[in-house]
N, C-alpha and C positions, 0 to 999 in steps of 0.2 A: 239704887234709888233714883227716881226721876224727880229732880229738884224743881223743874218747871211745874209739874203737876202739884207738888207740895206747896209751891208759892201761890198757886191759884186760890188756895184756901184763905189767903190773906189779902184778897183783892180790894178790900175796903181800907187798907192801910196806904196812905200816901207816902211814896218813897222818893227822896231827893238824892241825887248823886252829885258829889262835890269833887272837883279836880283842881288842885293847886298846881300851877305851872310856872316855871321859870326857865327860859331859854330851852324850850322843848320842841323847836321846829322840826327836828328830825324824827321824833318819836310820837308826838301827841296824836297825829292823824290815825295811827293804828289803834290806839286806845279809844279814841272817839268813834271810830267805825264800829267797834264792839259795843260800847255802851249806848250809842245813839239808837241802835236797833234792839236794845234789851227791852222786852215788853213790859217789865214791871217798874220802870222808872217813870215817875210822873213829871220830873223836871231834872235837867242836867245843868249844873252851874260850873263854869270854868273861871277860875280867878287867875288872871295873868298878872304875876307878881313883878311887874316892872321889867319884863324881858327886853333884851337888846337885839333880839333876832326877829324872825317872822312868825313867832308863835301866834300872835293875834290874828294875822292874816289867814293862817291855816285854820284856826278855831272858827273864824267867821264863815267858813265853808260848810259848817255843820249846823244842825238845828239844836243849838244849845244857847243858854244865856251866858254871855261873856261879860265879866266884870274886870275892869282894868285898875291896877295900882300903878300910879305914875312912876314910882320908884320901888325898888326891891325892899320889901319889909320882912321877908323871911316866910318860911312855910307856915309857921303857926299863925301869923297874921293873915295870910291868904286863906287858910282854912277857916279861921274865925269870921272873916268877911263872908265866905260862902255860907257858913252856918247862919249868920245874921240875915242873909238875903234868901234863905231857903224857906220853904213852906211845908216840908214833909214832916211826918211823924217819925219816920225812920230815916236816918242820914247814913249814906254810904260814901266812904272816902276812897277814891281810886287815885293811885299815883299816875302822873302823866307820862312816865317813862317805862311803864311795864312792858315787858317783852313776852309775847306768847299768850296774852290775855284772851280768854274765850268767854262766851256767854255762860257756858257751863260753870266756869270758875266763879263768875259773879253770882249766879243762881245759888251755888253751894254756899258761898259766903253769906248771902242774905238769909238763906234757910237756917244756917247754923246760929245766926243771931236771934 
């Protein structure tokens, strides 16, 4: 099945992608490269949950909305911040440390929802 073609049927649904991140400087760029170019996301929000590394600097290199927690509040708080700041009808949550993520993975996940 071609999930991209299937998702085109739902082009009127606004989709927000939320990524909670804490000390992900080594992994987040690979994830953002995949989701930044995913054609069905209307907005991408990264919530940096008080990272002590270069996570924010790396995120700023991408065309995404970055929200900063001054101190670490935990993944749930970061996700809830992203939810409150999102405008999509459908929310997609992607972990900042996924290895081997592809656009096909994302398309399949959204289609199944």
